[in-house]
C-alpha positions as CSV (number, residue, x, y, z in Angstrom):
1,M,112.6,126.8,77.2
2,I,110.0,123.2,78.7
3,S,107.2,124.0,76.1
4,A,109.0,124.7,73.5
5,L,110.6,121.1,74.0
6,R,107.5,119.6,74.3
7,R,106.5,120.4,70.9
8,K,109.7,119.0,69.3
9,D,110.2,116.3,71.6
10,R,109.3,112.8,70.5
11,L,108.3,110.1,73.5
12,L,110.7,107.4,74.4
13,G,110.4,104.9,77.2
14,G,109.0,107.6,79.6
15,F,111.6,110.2,79.0
16,F,111.5,113.6,76.7
17,I,114.2,113.2,73.4
18,Y,115.0,116.4,71.6
19,K,117.7,115.6,68.6
20,G,118.9,112.4,69.9
21,L,119.5,113.2,73.4
22,F,117.6,112.6,76.7
23,I,117.0,115.7,78.4
24,L,114.1,115.0,80.9
25,M,112.8,112.0,82.9
26,K,108.9,112.2,82.6
27,T,107.8,111.8,86.8
28,I,104.6,110.6,88.1
29,A,104.1,110.7,92.1
30,Y,101.9,108.9,94.7
31,I,101.1,110.5,97.9
32,D,99.8,108.5,100.6
33,G,97.9,111.1,102.3
34,Y,97.7,109.8,105.9
35,N,101.3,108.7,105.9
36,L,102.2,112.6,104.8
37,Y,99.9,114.1,107.5
38,Y,100.8,111.9,110.5
39,G,104.6,111.6,109.5
40,I,105.7,115.5,109.3
41,L,102.7,117.9,108.2
42,R,100.8,117.1,111.8
43,S,103.9,118.1,113.5
44,N,105.3,120.9,111.6
45,G,102.1,122.5,111.0
46,F,102.5,122.7,107.2
47,K,98.8,121.5,106.3
48,W,98.1,124.3,103.8
49,I,100.9,122.8,101.5
50,D,101.1,122.7,97.6
51,I,102.2,118.8,97.2
52,Y,102.9,119.2,93.8
53,S,105.6,121.9,94.3
54,L,106.9,120.2,97.2
55,L,107.4,116.7,95.2
56,E,108.9,119.0,92.3
57,I,111.5,120.3,94.6
58,I,112.4,116.9,96.2
59,C,112.3,114.8,92.6
60,K,114.7,117.9,91.2
61,I,117.1,117.0,94.1
62,Q,117.2,113.7,93.7
63,N,117.7,113.7,90.2
64,P,117.6,117.4,88.4
65,K,116.7,115.7,84.8
66,S,113.2,114.9,86.8
67,E,110.0,116.6,85.2
68,L,107.1,116.4,87.5
69,L,104.1,115.7,85.3
70,K,101.5,114.3,87.4
71,V,100.5,113.9,91.3
72,K,98.2,111.3,92.6
73,Y,97.0,112.0,96.2
74,F,95.4,109.6,98.0
75,T,93.2,110.3,101.1
76,A,89.9,109.4,102.6
77,P,87.1,112.2,103.5
78,V,87.3,113.5,107.2
79,K,84.6,111.9,109.7
80,S,83.3,115.1,111.4
81,N,81.8,113.3,114.1
82,F,85.3,112.0,115.3
83,A,87.6,115.2,113.8
84,T,88.8,117.8,116.8
85,H,86.8,120.7,114.8
86,G,84.0,118.5,113.8
87,N,82.1,119.8,110.2
88,D,84.6,122.8,110.1
89,S,87.3,119.7,109.4
90,N,85.4,117.8,106.3
91,K,85.0,121.7,104.9
92,S,88.8,122.5,105.1
93,Q,89.7,119.0,103.9
94,Q,87.5,119.9,100.6
95,T,88.8,123.5,100.6
96,Y,92.2,122.3,100.4
97,H,91.3,119.7,97.9
98,N,89.4,122.4,96.1
99,A,92.4,124.6,96.3
100,L,95.0,122.1,94.7
101,K,92.6,121.2,91.5
102,E,92.6,125.1,91.2
103,I,95.9,125.7,90.9
104,H,97.4,122.6,89.3
105,G,94.4,121.2,87.5
106,D,94.5,117.6,85.8
107,N,98.2,117.6,87.1
108,I,97.1,116.7,90.2
109,E,94.6,113.6,90.6
110,I,92.6,113.1,94.3
111,I,92.0,109.4,94.8
112,K,89.5,108.9,97.7
113,G,89.5,106.3,99.9
114,Y,86.9,105.7,103.1
115,H,87.3,105.1,106.9
116,T,85.3,102.6,108.9
117,I,84.8,102.9,112.6
118,D,83.9,99.6,114.8
119,R,83.9,99.0,118.4
120,A,86.8,97.0,119.6
121,T,87.9,95.1,122.7
122,P,91.6,95.0,123.1
123,P,93.3,94.1,125.7
124,L,94.6,96.7,128.0
125,Y,98.6,97.5,128.0
126,K,99.9,95.1,131.0
127,N,103.4,93.5,130.4
128,P,103.0,90.3,130.5
129,I,99.6,90.9,128.8
130,D,96.4,89.6,130.3
131,L,94.2,88.7,127.8
132,N,91.5,88.6,129.8
133,D,91.5,92.3,131.5
134,R,90.3,94.2,128.1
135,T,88.1,97.7,127.7
136,E,86.3,98.9,124.9
137,V,87.6,101.5,122.5
138,W,86.7,103.0,119.2
139,K,88.3,101.2,116.2
140,F,89.4,103.6,113.7
141,E,91.1,102.8,110.0
142,E,91.2,104.3,106.8
143,K,90.4,102.0,103.8
144,Q,91.2,101.4,100.4
145,T,94.4,103.7,100.1
146,D,97.4,101.3,99.9
147,V,95.9,99.1,97.2
148,N,94.6,102.4,95.3
149,I,97.9,103.3,95.3
150,A,99.4,100.0,94.3
151,M,96.7,99.7,91.7
152,N,97.5,102.7,90.2
153,M,101.3,102.5,90.6
154,Y,101.3,98.9,88.5
155,R,98.9,100.3,86.0
156,D,100.7,103.7,85.0
157,A,103.8,101.1,84.8
158,I,102.1,98.6,82.5
159,R,101.1,101.7,80.4
160,E,104.6,103.3,80.0
161,E,103.7,106.9,80.2
162,Y,106.3,107.8,83.1
163,G,110.3,106.8,83.4
164,Q,110.3,107.4,86.7
165,Q,107.6,106.5,89.3
166,V,108.0,108.4,93.2
167,L,106.2,106.8,96.0
168,V,105.5,109.1,99.6
169,S,104.9,106.4,102.1
170,S,106.3,104.2,104.5
171,D,103.3,101.8,104.3
172,S,104.9,98.0,104.0
173,D,101.8,97.0,102.7
174,L,103.3,98.6,99.1
175,E,106.4,96.2,99.3
176,A,104.8,94.1,96.6
177,A,104.0,96.7,93.9
178,L,107.4,97.9,94.4
179,K,108.6,94.8,93.8
180,F,106.6,93.8,91.0
181,I,107.1,97.0,88.9
182,K,110.7,96.3,89.4
183,E,110.7,92.8,88.0
184,D,108.4,93.6,85.6
185,K,109.6,96.7,84.3
186,P,113.0,97.2,85.2
187,E,113.1,100.3,82.7
188,I,111.1,102.4,85.2
189,T,113.1,104.3,87.9
190,I,111.6,103.8,91.2
191,G,112.0,106.8,93.7
192,L,111.0,106.6,97.5
193,V,110.3,109.3,99.8
194,M,109.8,108.9,103.4
195,P,107.3,111.2,105.0
196,K,109.4,111.6,107.9
197,P,110.9,114.6,109.7
198,K,115.2,114.6,109.3
199,L,116.7,112.6,112.1
200,T,118.7,114.9,114.1
201,D,120.5,114.5,117.7
202,D,116.9,116.3,119.2
203,R,114.6,115.1,116.7
204,K,114.6,111.5,116.5
205,A,112.7,109.6,113.7
206,R,112.0,105.9,112.8
207,P,114.5,104.0,110.8
208,I,113.7,103.4,106.9
209,T,110.9,100.7,105.9
210,A,113.5,98.2,104.1
211,Y,110.8,96.3,102.9
212,L,110.1,99.7,100.2
213,D,113.6,100.6,100.6
214,N,114.9,97.1,98.9
215,H,112.8,97.7,95.8
216,S,113.3,101.6,94.9
217,H,116.3,103.0,93.3
218,W,116.3,105.6,95.0
219,T,115.3,106.5,98.8
220,R,114.8,109.7,100.5
221,D,114.7,109.5,104.4
222,H,113.1,112.8,105.4
223,I,111.3,115.8,104.1
224,L,112.7,119.1,105.3
225,D,110.4,121.7,107.1
226,E,112.1,124.4,105.0
227,E,111.0,122.4,102.2
228,C,107.7,122.5,103.3
229,L,107.8,126.0,103.9
230,K,108.9,126.7,100.5
231,S,105.8,124.8,99.2
232,L,103.2,126.3,100.9
233,L,99.7,127.5,99.1
234,P,98.7,131.0,99.2
235,D,96.3,132.1,101.7
236,K,94.0,132.9,99.3
237,I,93.5,131.7,95.5
238,P,91.3,133.6,93.2
239,T,88.9,131.4,91.2
240,K,86.3,132.6,88.9
241,K,83.7,133.4,91.6
242,K,84.8,133.3,95.4
243,P,88.3,133.2,96.1
244,I,89.4,129.8,98.0
245,V,90.4,130.8,101.5
246,K,92.8,129.0,103.6
247,P,90.8,127.6,106.8
248,H,91.2,129.8,109.8
249,Y,93.0,127.3,112.0
250,W,95.3,125.7,109.4
């Protein structure tokens, strides 16, 4: 039904219109991979997740008229020397990216930043702080992810190709991007998904990042484990050559 409608529809302001009726809201999602992993996937173990299917589920729950057309996934290559599984970690990450592209093609865009590793000498934890008592540590930082997300969101908003933009992140550095989109393109619906477990009596989560929540039209403060479970990729994905196989330790 959807494909038939697409052939007959005309586009207006990010919506599909059929016989004069608004029926679908064109949606694009922007996923902060670092936030998603450390916010929930690291703890629930669902690393082999189909992020496109996960966002389809969430967007439909928030607004049944949402139609997810594209996901932009922002990440950075693993540094093998600092990864638990060494070179296998880098290979596993690439295998995961290949799996997403094999299933979803151009509907998923993987946008990569990079990591920097430097020597740092922060003060040891003491209360009160003693700035003279320091230790040497590795300073490990992901670069470009927040600016890549911000620029992509604003550029897509200017192009007016989507009626709804959904951000999956709790990074307050993205506040300005949401603020400017809401001011400059008020017709665009902004959704916010916090990559965190649902708050329960025995499972505490950090509160919603108000900096982002203040500039969204709707906010979801959690992702459920059962939603992740429903969105897992197949353990083996056929291709024209060798199948893509889920890493054994994932």
